[in-house]
C-alpha positions as CSV (number, residue, x, y, z in Angstrom):
1,M,-25.3,19.3,-76.2
2,H,-27.7,17.9,-78.8
3,A,-31.4,18.4,-77.7
4,A,-32.0,14.6,-77.9
5,L,-29.3,14.1,-75.2
6,R,-30.9,16.5,-72.7
7,T,-33.6,14.1,-71.8
8,A,-32.7,11.1,-69.6
9,E,-35.2,8.8,-71.3
10,L,-33.8,9.6,-74.8
11,R,-30.2,9.3,-73.5
12,A,-31.0,5.8,-72.2
13,L,-32.6,4.7,-75.5
14,I,-29.7,6.1,-77.5
15,F,-27.0,4.6,-75.2
16,E,-28.6,1.2,-75.2
17,E,-27.7,0.9,-78.9
18,L,-24.1,1.9,-78.5
19,P,-21.3,-0.7,-78.2
20,L,-19.7,-1.2,-74.8
21,R,-16.4,0.3,-76.0
22,T,-18.1,3.5,-77.1
23,L,-20.0,3.8,-73.8
24,A,-16.8,3.3,-71.8
25,S,-15.0,6.0,-73.8
26,L,-18.0,8.3,-73.4
27,A,-18.0,7.7,-69.6
28,R,-14.2,8.5,-69.4
29,S,-14.2,11.5,-71.7
30,C,-17.5,13.4,-71.3
31,K,-18.3,14.7,-67.8
32,L,-21.8,15.8,-68.8
33,L,-22.7,12.3,-70.1
34,S,-20.6,10.1,-67.9
35,A,-23.3,9.2,-65.4
36,S,-25.8,8.3,-68.2
37,A,-23.2,6.1,-70.0
38,L,-22.3,4.4,-66.7
39,A,-25.9,3.8,-65.9
40,V,-26.2,1.7,-69.1
41,L,-22.8,0.0,-68.7
42,W,-23.5,-1.0,-65.1
43,Y,-27.3,-1.6,-65.4
44,E,-26.8,-5.4,-65.5
45,L,-23.9,-7.4,-64.0
46,H,-23.5,-11.0,-65.0
47,D,-21.2,-11.7,-62.0
48,L,-19.4,-9.8,-59.3
49,Q,-16.2,-9.5,-61.3
50,P,-16.7,-5.8,-62.2
51,V,-16.9,-5.0,-58.4
52,F,-13.9,-7.1,-57.8
53,R,-11.9,-5.2,-60.5
54,L,-12.6,-1.9,-58.7
55,L,-10.1,-3.0,-56.1
56,P,-6.3,-2.5,-56.8
57,E,-4.8,-5.5,-58.4
58,S,-2.8,-6.3,-55.3
59,K,-6.0,-6.8,-53.3
60,R,-7.8,-9.1,-55.8
61,I,-7.3,-12.3,-53.7
62,I,-9.7,-15.1,-54.6
63,E,-9.3,-17.2,-51.5
64,G,-8.9,-16.1,-47.9
65,E,-9.1,-12.6,-46.5
66,L,-8.5,-9.5,-48.7
67,E,-5.9,-7.0,-47.8
68,Y,-7.0,-3.9,-45.9
69,I,-9.7,-2.0,-47.9
70,T,-9.0,1.7,-47.8
71,P,-11.7,4.5,-47.8
72,R,-10.7,5.3,-51.4
73,D,-11.5,1.7,-52.4
74,V,-14.9,2.1,-50.6
75,D,-15.7,5.3,-52.3
76,R,-14.9,3.8,-55.7
77,I,-17.3,0.9,-55.1
78,R,-20.0,3.1,-53.7
79,Y,-19.9,5.3,-56.8
80,Y,-20.4,2.5,-59.3
81,R,-22.7,0.2,-57.3
82,D,-25.5,2.7,-57.4
83,F,-25.9,2.1,-61.1
84,V,-26.6,-1.6,-60.8
85,R,-30.2,-2.7,-61.3
86,R,-29.8,-6.4,-62.3
87,L,-27.3,-9.0,-61.0
88,T,-26.8,-12.5,-62.2
89,F,-24.6,-14.3,-59.8
90,P,-23.5,-17.6,-61.5
91,L,-21.4,-20.3,-59.9
92,L,-18.1,-19.6,-61.5
93,P,-14.9,-21.8,-61.2
94,A,-12.9,-21.0,-58.1
95,A,-10.4,-19.0,-60.1
96,G,-13.1,-16.6,-61.2
97,R,-15.1,-15.8,-58.2
98,L,-14.9,-14.1,-54.8
99,S,-14.7,-16.3,-51.8
100,P,-17.7,-15.9,-49.3
101,S,-15.3,-14.4,-46.8
102,A,-14.0,-11.8,-49.4
103,L,-17.5,-10.9,-50.3
104,K,-18.4,-10.4,-46.7
105,Q,-15.3,-8.3,-46.1
106,I,-16.4,-5.9,-48.9
107,I,-19.9,-5.6,-47.4
108,V,-18.5,-4.9,-44.0
109,A,-16.1,-2.3,-45.4
110,L,-19.0,-0.4,-47.0
111,D,-20.5,-0.1,-43.5
112,E,-24.0,0.1,-45.0
113,D,-27.0,-2.2,-45.2
114,F,-26.9,-3.1,-49.0
115,L,-24.1,-3.7,-51.5
116,F,-26.4,-2.6,-54.4
117,P,-29.0,-0.3,-52.8
118,Y,-31.1,0.1,-56.0
119,L,-31.0,-3.5,-57.2
120,R,-34.3,-4.8,-58.7
121,Y,-33.4,-8.3,-60.0
122,L,-31.1,-11.0,-58.5
123,D,-30.4,-14.4,-60.1
124,Y,-28.1,-16.6,-58.1
125,T,-26.7,-20.0,-58.9
126,G,-24.4,-21.7,-56.4
127,P,-23.9,-23.2,-53.0
128,S,-25.7,-22.0,-49.9
129,E,-22.4,-21.0,-48.3
130,Y,-22.8,-17.5,-49.8
131,F,-26.3,-17.1,-48.2
132,S,-25.0,-15.5,-45.0
133,S,-24.1,-12.4,-47.1
134,F,-27.5,-12.4,-49.0
135,P,-29.4,-10.0,-46.7
136,A,-26.9,-7.3,-47.9
137,L,-27.5,-8.3,-51.5
138,I,-31.3,-8.0,-51.2
139,P,-32.3,-4.3,-50.8
140,H,-35.8,-3.1,-50.3
141,S,-35.9,-2.1,-54.0
142,L,-35.5,-5.8,-55.1
143,T,-38.7,-7.2,-56.7
144,S,-37.5,-10.4,-58.3
145,L,-35.3,-13.1,-56.6
146,H,-34.2,-16.3,-58.4
147,L,-32.2,-18.8,-56.3
148,N,-30.7,-22.0,-57.8
149,I,-29.1,-23.8,-54.9
150,E,-26.4,-26.3,-56.0
151,D,-25.1,-27.9,-52.9
152,E,-24.9,-31.6,-53.7
153,W,-21.3,-31.5,-55.0
154,Y,-20.2,-28.6,-52.9
155,L,-21.0,-29.8,-49.4
156,D,-18.2,-32.4,-49.3
157,D,-15.6,-29.9,-50.5
158,A,-16.7,-27.2,-48.0
159,G,-17.1,-29.6,-45.1
160,L,-20.7,-28.6,-44.6
161,S,-23.7,-30.8,-43.7
162,T,-27.0,-30.9,-45.4
163,A,-28.7,-29.7,-42.2
164,T,-26.3,-26.7,-42.0
165,A,-27.1,-25.8,-45.6
166,M,-30.9,-26.0,-45.0
167,E,-30.5,-23.8,-41.8
168,V,-28.5,-21.2,-43.6
169,V,-31.0,-20.9,-46.5
170,T,-34.0,-20.9,-44.1
171,L,-32.6,-18.2,-41.9
172,M,-31.7,-16.0,-44.9
173,M,-35.1,-16.3,-46.4
174,A,-36.7,-15.4,-43.1
175,K,-34.7,-12.2,-43.0
176,V,-35.7,-11.0,-46.4
177,R,-39.3,-12.2,-46.8
178,R,-40.7,-8.9,-45.4
179,R,-39.2,-6.9,-48.2
180,N,-40.8,-5.9,-51.5
181,I,-40.1,-9.1,-53.4
182,S,-43.1,-10.0,-55.7
183,A,-41.4,-12.7,-57.8
184,L,-39.5,-15.7,-56.2
185,S,-37.9,-18.6,-58.0
186,L,-36.5,-21.4,-55.8
187,R,-34.6,-24.4,-57.3
188,L,-33.5,-26.9,-54.7
189,P,-31.0,-29.7,-54.9
190,P,-32.9,-32.8,-56.1
191,E,-30.6,-35.4,-54.5
192,M,-31.0,-34.2,-50.9
193,P,-33.7,-34.8,-48.3
194,I,-36.9,-32.8,-48.5
195,W,-36.1,-29.1,-47.8
196,P,-38.4,-27.2,-45.4
197,V,-39.9,-25.3,-48.3
198,A,-43.1,-24.7,-46.4
199,E,-41.1,-23.0,-43.6
200,I,-39.2,-21.0,-46.2
201,L,-42.4,-19.8,-48.0
202,T,-44.4,-18.9,-44.9
203,G,-44.8,-15.2,-44.5
204,W,-44.1,-14.2,-48.1
205,N,-47.5,-12.4,-48.3
206,G,-46.4,-10.0,-51.0
207,L,-45.5,-12.7,-53.6
208,R,-47.3,-12.6,-56.9
209,T,-45.1,-15.0,-58.9
210,L,-43.6,-18.2,-57.5
211,T,-41.5,-20.9,-59.1
212,V,-40.5,-24.0,-57.0
213,M,-38.3,-26.8,-58.5
214,G,-37.6,-29.7,-56.2
215,Q,-39.2,-31.9,-53.7
216,I,-42.8,-31.0,-53.0
217,D,-44.9,-32.3,-50.1
218,E,-48.3,-31.6,-48.6
219,K,-47.0,-28.9,-46.2
220,T,-45.4,-27.1,-49.2
221,L,-48.7,-27.0,-51.1
222,A,-50.5,-25.7,-48.1
223,A,-48.0,-22.9,-47.7
224,I,-48.2,-22.1,-51.4
225,H,-52.0,-21.9,-51.4
226,A,-52.0,-19.7,-48.3
227,L,-50.1,-16.9,-50.1
228,P,-52.8,-14.2,-50.4
229,L,-51.6,-12.4,-53.5
230,L,-50.1,-15.2,-55.6
231,Q,-51.2,-14.9,-59.2
232,S,-48.6,-17.1,-61.1
233,L,-47.4,-20.5,-60.0
234,R,-44.8,-22.8,-61.6
235,L,-44.0,-26.1,-60.0
236,L,-41.4,-28.5,-61.4
237,C,-41.6,-31.8,-59.6
238,H,-39.9,-35.0,-60.7
239,P,-41.5,-38.4,-60.0
240,R,-39.3,-39.2,-57.0
241,E,-39.9,-35.8,-55.5
242,F,-43.6,-35.4,-55.5
243,L,-45.6,-36.9,-52.7
244,P,-48.7,-38.2,-54.4
245,F,-52.4,-37.7,-53.8
246,C,-53.0,-35.3,-50.9
247,R,-55.8,-32.9,-49.9
248,T,-54.7,-29.3,-49.4
249,E,-56.8,-26.5,-48.1
250,R,-56.8,-23.5,-50.5
251,K,-57.1,-20.2,-48.5
252,S,-56.7,-17.9,-51.5
253,S,-58.4,-17.6,-54.9
254,S,-55.9,-15.1,-56.4
255,L,-54.1,-17.7,-58.6
256,R,-54.5,-16.8,-62.4
257,T,-51.7,-18.8,-64.1
258,A,-50.4,-22.2,-63.2
259,K,-47.6,-24.2,-65.0
260,I,-46.9,-27.6,-63.6
261,H,-44.3,-30.2,-64.4
262,I,-45.7,-33.2,-62.6
263,P,-45.8,-37.1,-62.7
264,T,-49.6,-37.6,-63.3
265,M,-52.8,-35.7,-63.9
266,T,-54.0,-36.7,-60.4
267,D,-50.9,-35.0,-59.0
268,A,-51.7,-31.9,-61.0
269,A,-55.1,-31.7,-59.4
270,A,-53.4,-32.1,-56.0
271,A,-50.9,-29.4,-56.8
272,L,-53.7,-27.0,-57.6
273,A,-55.5,-28.0,-54.4
274,L,-58.5,-29.3,-56.3
275,N,-59.0,-32.5,-54.3
276,S,-61.2,-31.1,-51.6
277,P,-65.0,-30.8,-51.8
278,P,-66.0,-27.9,-54.1
279,D,-67.9,-26.0,-51.4
280,I,-65.1,-25.8,-48.9
281,D,-62.5,-23.7,-50.7
282,P,-63.0,-20.4,-52.6
283,P,-63.4,-20.9,-56.4
284,L,-60.3,-20.5,-58.5
285,R,-60.3,-17.9,-61.3
286,L,-57.6,-19.5,-63.4
287,H,-56.8,-17.8,-66.7
288,E,-54.1,-20.2,-67.9
289,L,-53.2,-23.8,-67.0
290,T,-50.2,-25.7,-68.4
291,V,-49.4,-29.2,-67.4
292,W,-46.4,-31.3,-68.5
293,P,-47.3,-34.8,-67.2
294,E,-45.1,-37.9,-67.4
295,N,-48.3,-39.9,-67.8
296,P,-51.5,-38.3,-69.1
297,E,-53.8,-40.9,-67.6
298,N,-56.8,-39.5,-65.6
299,M,-57.1,-36.4,-67.8
300,E,-60.8,-36.7,-67.3
301,Y,-60.3,-36.5,-63.5
302,L,-58.3,-33.3,-63.9
303,G,-61.0,-31.8,-66.1
304,K,-63.8,-32.6,-63.7
305,Q,-61.9,-31.2,-60.8
306,L,-61.2,-28.0,-62.8
307,R,-64.8,-27.7,-63.7
308,N,-65.8,-28.2,-60.0
309,H,-63.4,-25.7,-58.6
310,C,-62.8,-23.1,-61.3
311,S,-64.8,-20.4,-62.9
312,V,-65.9,-21.8,-66.3
313,D,-65.9,-18.4,-68.0
314,E,-62.4,-17.3,-67.0
315,L,-60.1,-20.1,-68.2
316,E,-58.6,-19.0,-71.5
317,N,-55.5,-21.1,-72.0
318,F,-55.4,-24.9,-71.5
319,I,-52.2,-26.8,-72.4
320,V,-51.3,-30.4,-71.7
321,Q,-48.0,-31.3,-73.3
322,W,-45.8,-34.4,-72.8
323,N,-42.2,-33.9,-71.6
324,E,-38.9,-35.6,-72.0
325,L,-39.5,-37.8,-68.9
326,S,-42.7,-39.2,-70.3
327,S,-42.9,-43.0,-70.1
328,V,-46.5,-43.9,-71.1
329,P,-47.8,-47.4,-71.0
330,Y,-48.7,-48.6,-74.5
331,A,-52.4,-49.2,-73.6
332,V,-53.0,-45.5,-72.6
333,V,-55.5,-43.9,-75.0
334,V,-57.0,-40.5,-74.6
335,T,-60.4,-39.9,-76.2
336,M,-63.2,-37.4,-76.2
337,Q,-64.4,-38.9,-73.0
338,D,-61.3,-37.6,-71.3
339,L,-61.6,-34.1,-72.8
340,R,-65.4,-33.7,-72.4
341,P,-65.2,-31.8,-69.0
342,L,-63.2,-29.1,-70.7
343,L,-66.2,-28.3,-73.0
344,D,-67.8,-26.4,-70.2
345,F,-65.0,-23.7,-70.3
346,I,-66.7,-21.6,-72.9
347,N,-64.1,-18.9,-73.2
348,L,-61.0,-21.0,-74.0
349,R,-58.8,-19.2,-76.6
350,H,-55.7,-21.4,-76.7
351,V,-56.0,-25.2,-76.4
352,R,-53.1,-27.6,-76.8
353,V,-53.3,-31.3,-76.1
354,D,-50.0,-32.8,-77.2
355,L,-49.5,-36.3,-75.7
356,N,-47.0,-39.1,-75.8
357,C,-49.8,-41.6,-76.2
358,R,-52.7,-42.3,-78.6
359,L,-55.3,-39.5,-79.1
360,D,-58.3,-40.9,-80.9
361,L,-60.8,-38.4,-82.2
362,S,-63.6,-38.2,-84.8
363,N,-65.4,-35.5,-86.8
364,G,-68.1,-35.5,-84.1
365,D,-65.5,-34.7,-81.5
366,L,-64.2,-31.8,-83.5
367,E,-67.8,-30.5,-83.9
368,A,-68.3,-30.7,-80.2
369,M,-65.2,-28.6,-79.6
370,A,-66.1,-26.1,-82.2
371,R,-69.5,-25.5,-80.7
372,A,-68.2,-25.4,-77.1
373,W,-65.2,-23.0,-77.8
374,P,-66.4,-20.2,-80.1
375,Q,-63.6,-17.9,-78.9
376,V,-60.8,-20.4,-79.6
377,R,-57.8,-18.9,-81.5
378,T,-55.3,-21.8,-81.5
379,L,-56.2,-25.5,-81.3
380,H,-53.6,-28.2,-81.3
381,L,-54.6,-31.8,-81.0
382,E,-51.8,-34.3,-81.3
383,G,-51.0,-37.8,-80.1
384,T,-48.4,-40.4,-81.2
385,R,-48.3,-41.9,-84.7
386,L,-50.3,-44.8,-83.4
387,S,-53.3,-42.5,-82.8
388,T,-56.5,-43.6,-84.7
389,S,-58.0,-40.6,-86.3
390,L,-61.5,-40.7,-87.8
391,C,-61.4,-37.0,-88.7
392,T,-61.7,-35.9,-92.3
393,L,-61.5,-32.5,-94.0
394,D,-65.3,-32.3,-93.6
395,G,-64.6,-32.3,-89.9
396,L,-63.1,-28.8,-90.2
397,L,-66.3,-27.2,-91.4
398,P,-67.8,-26.7,-87.8
399,F,-64.8,-24.4,-87.1
400,A,-65.8,-22.3,-90.1
401,H,-69.3,-22.0,-88.7
402,H,-68.7,-21.5,-85.0
403,C,-65.0,-20.4,-84.5
404,T,-64.6,-17.1,-86.4
405,H,-61.5,-16.2,-84.3
406,L,-59.6,-19.4,-85.1
407,E,-56.1,-18.6,-86.5
408,Q,-54.1,-21.8,-86.0
409,L,-55.2,-25.4,-86.2
410,A,-53.3,-28.7,-85.8
411,V,-55.1,-32.0,-86.2
412,K,-54.6,-35.4,-87.7
413,L,-56.8,-36.7,-90.5
414,Q,-57.4,-40.2,-91.8
415,S,-56.6,-41.1,-95.4
416,G,-59.6,-41.0,-97.6
417,A,-61.4,-39.4,-100.5
418,V,-62.0,-35.7,-100.4
419,V,-65.5,-34.7,-101.5
420,L,-65.8,-31.3,-103.1
421,P,-68.9,-29.2,-102.5
422,T,-71.4,-29.1,-105.4
423,K,-72.7,-25.7,-104.4
424,K,-71.5,-22.4,-103.1
425,P,-70.4,-22.8,-99.4
426,D,-72.8,-21.0,-97.1
427,I,-69.9,-19.7,-94.9
428,V,-66.3,-18.9,-95.5
429,H,-63.7,-18.7,-92.7
430,L,-61.3,-15.8,-93.3
431,G,-59.2,-16.0,-90.1
432,L,-57.5,-19.3,-90.2
433,R,-53.8,-18.6,-91.2
434,D,-51.9,-21.8,-90.2
435,I,-53.1,-25.4,-90.7
436,D,-50.9,-28.3,-89.5
437,F,-52.1,-31.7,-90.5
438,L,-49.3,-33.4,-88.4
439,D,-48.7,-36.9,-89.7
440,S,-51.9,-37.2,-91.8
441,P,-51.3,-39.2,-95.0
442,I,-52.7,-37.8,-98.3
443,E,-52.7,-39.7,-101.5
444,P,-51.4,-38.0,-104.7
445,R,-54.8,-38.2,-106.4
446,E,-56.4,-36.4,-103.5
447,R,-54.0,-33.4,-103.2
448,A,-55.8,-31.2,-105.8
449,N,-59.2,-31.9,-104.2
450,A,-57.8,-31.1,-100.7
451,A,-56.4,-27.8,-102.0
452,A,-59.7,-27.0,-103.7
453,F,-61.7,-27.8,-100.5
454,L,-59.5,-25.6,-98.3
455,A,-59.5,-22.8,-100.8
456,M,-63.3,-22.7,-100.8
457,H,-63.8,-22.8,-97.1
458,F,-60.6,-21.4,-95.7
459,P,-59.2,-19.0,-98.4
460,S,-57.0,-16.9,-96.1
461,S,-54.5,-19.6,-95.0
462,M,-50.9,-18.6,-95.3
463,L,-49.4,-22.0,-94.4
464,I,-50.7,-25.5,-95.0
465,R,-48.2,-28.0,-93.8
466,S,-47.3,-31.2,-92.0
467,S,-44.9,-30.8,-89.1
468,Y,-44.0,-34.5,-89.4
469,G,-42.7,-34.0,-93.0
470,E,-45.6,-35.5,-95.0
471,R,-44.5,-34.0,-98.3
472,G,-48.0,-34.3,-99.9
473,W,-49.2,-31.3,-97.9
474,D,-46.4,-29.2,-99.4
475,D,-48.0,-30.0,-102.8
476,V,-51.4,-28.9,-101.5
477,M,-49.9,-25.6,-100.3
478,Y,-48.2,-25.2,-103.7
479,I,-51.4,-25.4,-105.7
480,Y,-53.7,-23.8,-103.1
481,P,-53.4,-20.2,-104.4
482,T,-54.6,-21.4,-107.8
483,F,-57.8,-22.8,-106.3
484,I,-58.3,-19.6,-104.3
485,E,-58.7,-17.7,-107.6
486,F,-61.0,-20.4,-108.8
487,A,-63.1,-20.3,-105.6
488,R,-63.5,-16.5,-105.9
489,A,-64.8,-16.9,-109.4
490,Y,-67.0,-19.8,-108.3
491,S,-68.6,-17.8,-105.5
492,T,-69.6,-14.8,-107.6
């Protein structure tokens, strides 16, 4: 045996690059390497078909009870199942999946606690009818559980009631919550009454990552903010599902990352339990906040609540981005007044304000941001085409003075004359690599001056562009290298 194949880690790396046919041949023909090849082949299953195919063809019955499963069948399943670490259990058509009774029969025949004893990741999409078998699919080794319950069309066919589905899911989750699961994703049917999510989440004290998609109420938020080790939270709530403004007691300050798909900014504050007086709850030490609002009104309120409840030197990423459900009234305008509370977060590194409404800014606003966020690396400021921008190329100069780490910038400029400096610039920014001027217009006669200005102050840019397709900025990028050479000669 080659020396490289004697080490398990090297074998795994080598076998991961082999095609499946080669691995299957290796597993059949080489006894010394069969286990290593099978470990790669069976590491991840995308459904339960491979287990189903371990049975003799005569026993592969989709509906109803399987024929008698022999000890030989059991031994074959036991041998292969130990290699499985990841299982994706999609909702396949009836002709391609085991019935719940057939799955339960296999589990009973194994006469052991778990179908896959070393499983670490389980992703299930389907009806709750299978959940009675789930305790046997969730071993103590499992650390990541993703459940996408799709009962709305299935209940009528199966003759089940909504109450029964909820009871099955709740009981199953109660059985497994004491295990070692640290990441839980729960997607609930949107067309059904509010599920007892608070009851489902209670007791999951080891959770560090949580995703909930569905109907959210005050009890659910209270259960979420009582999880003592929770570090990452993702909430996806549609307008009809979120119960608006509520006050939730936050018992834990462990949350570091929050991503929220929510109707309004006020709802976002409620989802983070920021509506109580600042002195009551422990301060949050958020590192990253992403909000996808349907309506960005009251951004100032969210900023003030963040400032009151969060450590101002810990927040590094702040993203507000419109989503496909956005329906913003024409009169909504976001200005620096709405963003001002964020200036207190001095260690922001990534800021994205991308709104489906007007975002009106000026050079003075850009300077305030540059002075407040000296650590910023990416800054994206975008509204609709109706936005009124009073910013000019001169407005970028504060970033050269104060934001030495800035690498990406997206901002809209107004059309106007570009004034070239008459003396050697006192500072040159060497870090800015990507400048996106969005839908900024630029007159043909100003393109050379814009290229010269950027070459003198930002000579390291690799991309000057307009993501809206304003072709004039392509011309600026084309002649920009020429002016860099000129700027170098001018500065010596």
